[in-house]
ChimeraX commands (.cxc) that place a marker at each C-alpha (Angstrom):
marker #1 position 74.49,76.92,92.14 radius 0.5
marker #1 position 72.79,79.63,94.12 radius 0.5
marker #1 position 71.67,77.08,96.77 radius 0.5
marker #1 position 75.35,76.08,97.21 radius 0.5
marker #1 position 76.41,79.73,97.69 radius 0.5
marker #1 position 73.56,80.34,100.11 radius 0.5
marker #1 position 74.56,77.23,102.11 radius 0.5
marker #1 position 78.18,78.37,102.08 radius 0.5
marker #1 position 77.11,81.71,103.49 radius 0.5
marker #1 position 75.08,80.12,106.24 radius 0.5
marker #1 position 77.88,77.62,107.09 radius 0.5
marker #1 position 80.37,80.51,107.30 radius 0.5
marker #1 position 78.05,82.49,109.51 radius 0.5
marker #1 position 77.56,79.50,111.81 radius 0.5
marker #1 position 81.31,79.05,112.09 radius 0.5
marker #1 position 81.70,82.66,113.07 radius 0.5
marker #1 position 79.02,82.44,115.69 radius 0.5
marker #1 position 80.48,79.23,117.10 radius 0.5
marker #1 position 83.96,80.74,117.35 radius 0.5
marker #1 position 82.58,83.91,118.94 radius 0.5
marker #1 position 80.66,81.86,121.54 radius 0.5
marker #1 position 83.84,79.95,122.53 radius 0.5
marker #1 position 85.84,83.21,122.99 radius 0.5
marker #1 position 83.32,85.30,124.92 radius 0.5
marker #1 position 81.83,84.64,128.35 radius 0.5
marker #1 position 79.28,87.47,128.50 radius 0.5
marker #1 position 75.74,86.60,127.34 radius 0.5
marker #1 position 75.18,90.11,126.12 radius 0.5
marker #1 position 78.32,90.06,123.92 radius 0.5
marker #1 position 77.27,86.68,122.53 radius 0.5
marker #1 position 73.75,88.04,121.65 radius 0.5
marker #1 position 75.27,91.07,119.90 radius 0.5
marker #1 position 77.84,89.09,117.94 radius 0.5
marker #1 position 75.22,86.58,116.86 radius 0.5
marker #1 position 72.70,89.29,115.96 radius 0.5
marker #1 position 75.19,91.26,113.85 radius 0.5
marker #1 position 76.38,88.05,112.17 radius 0.5
marker #1 position 72.85,86.86,111.38 radius 0.5
marker #1 position 71.75,90.33,110.07 radius 0.5
marker #1 position 74.88,90.38,107.89 radius 0.5
marker #1 position 74.28,86.93,106.56 radius 0.5
marker #1 position 70.55,87.77,105.84 radius 0.5
marker #1 position 71.59,90.96,103.93 radius 0.5
marker #1 position 74.23,88.98,102.03 radius 0.5
marker #1 position 71.75,86.38,100.95 radius 0.5
marker #1 position 69.21,88.99,100.01 radius 0.5
marker #1 position 71.66,90.89,97.90 radius 0.5
marker #1 position 72.82,87.64,96.34 radius 0.5
marker #1 position 69.30,86.78,95.24 radius 0.5
marker #1 position 68.35,90.34,94.23 radius 0.5
marker #1 position 71.59,92.11,93.14 radius 0.5
marker #1 position 69.70,95.23,91.96 radius 0.5
marker #1 position 68.66,96.19,95.58 radius 0.5
marker #1 position 70.29,99.21,97.03 radius 0.5
marker #1 position 73.07,98.43,99.56 radius 0.5
marker #1 position 73.36,99.39,103.22 radius 0.5
marker #1 position 75.07,102.69,102.41 radius 0.5
marker #1 position 71.93,103.94,100.62 radius 0.5
marker #1 position 69.94,103.22,103.88 radius 0.5
marker #1 position 72.53,105.18,105.97 radius 0.5
marker #1 position 72.34,108.09,103.51 radius 0.5
marker #1 position 68.56,108.06,103.72 radius 0.5
marker #1 position 68.50,108.10,107.52 radius 0.5
marker #1 position 71.35,110.42,108.33 radius 0.5
marker #1 position 71.02,112.63,105.29 radius 0.5
marker #1 position 67.93,114.30,106.71 radius 0.5
marker #1 position 69.63,114.65,110.11 radius 0.5
marker #1 position 72.57,116.41,108.35 radius 0.5
marker #1 position 70.16,118.86,106.67 radius 0.5
marker #1 position 68.44,119.62,110.01 radius 0.5
marker #1 position 71.77,120.32,111.74 radius 0.5
marker #1 position 72.96,122.84,109.13 radius 0.5
marker link #1:1,2 radius 0.2
marker link #1:2,3 radius 0.2
marker link #1:3,4 radius 0.2
marker link #1:4,5 radius 0.2
marker link #1:5,6 radius 0.2
marker link #1:6,7 radius 0.2
marker link #1:7,8 radius 0.2
marker link #1:8,9 radius 0.2
marker link #1:9,10 radius 0.2
marker link #1:10,11 radius 0.2
marker link #1:11,12 radius 0.2
marker link #1:12,13 radius 0.2
marker link #1:13,14 radius 0.2
marker link #1:14,15 radius 0.2
marker link #1:15,16 radius 0.2
marker link #1:16,17 radius 0.2
marker link #1:17,18 radius 0.2
marker link #1:18,19 radius 0.2
marker link #1:19,20 radius 0.2
marker link #1:20,21 radius 0.2
marker link #1:21,22 radius 0.2
marker link #1:22,23 radius 0.2
marker link #1:23,24 radius 0.2
marker link #1:24,25 radius 0.2
marker link #1:25,26 radius 0.2
marker link #1:26,27 radius 0.2
marker link #1:27,28 radius 0.2
marker link #1:28,29 radius 0.2
marker link #1:29,30 radius 0.2
marker link #1:30,31 radius 0.2
marker link #1:31,32 radius 0.2
marker link #1:32,33 radius 0.2
marker link #1:33,34 radius 0.2
marker link #1:34,35 radius 0.2
marker link #1:35,36 radius 0.2
marker link #1:36,37 radius 0.2
marker link #1:37,38 radius 0.2
marker link #1:38,39 radius 0.2
marker link #1:39,40 radius 0.2
marker link #1:40,41 radius 0.2
marker link #1:41,42 radius 0.2
marker link #1:42,43 radius 0.2
marker link #1:43,44 radius 0.2
marker link #1:44,45 radius 0.2
marker link #1:45,46 radius 0.2
marker link #1:46,47 radius 0.2
marker link #1:47,48 radius 0.2
marker link #1:48,49 radius 0.2
marker link #1:49,50 radius 0.2
marker link #1:50,51 radius 0.2
marker link #1:51,52 radius 0.2
marker link #1:52,53 radius 0.2
marker link #1:53,54 radius 0.2
marker link #1:54,55 radius 0.2
marker link #1:55,56 radius 0.2
marker link #1:56,57 radius 0.2
marker link #1:57,58 radius 0.2
marker link #1:58,59 radius 0.2
marker link #1:59,60 radius 0.2
marker link #1:60,61 radius 0.2
marker link #1:61,62 radius 0.2
marker link #1:62,63 radius 0.2
marker link #1:63,64 radius 0.2
marker link #1:64,65 radius 0.2
marker link #1:65,66 radius 0.2
marker link #1:66,67 radius 0.2
marker link #1:67,68 radius 0.2
marker link #1:68,69 radius 0.2
marker link #1:69,70 radius 0.2
marker link #1:70,71 radius 0.2
marker link #1:71,72 radius 0.2
view
């Protein structure tokens, strides 16, 4: 069942990338859209396999929490 879910995530990501490539003409915008979509798909699959891992908000808190303390 997990394999079917992972394949579904990958197919949906591929569909998003294909649609974005049709709509944009700029190579830079295509790269950015594909990169963000692939990173999101990778994170989704990783969290699907290991649900106990901390989410992306924990990473943001870790990175920007220290900057917030420095700025005060």
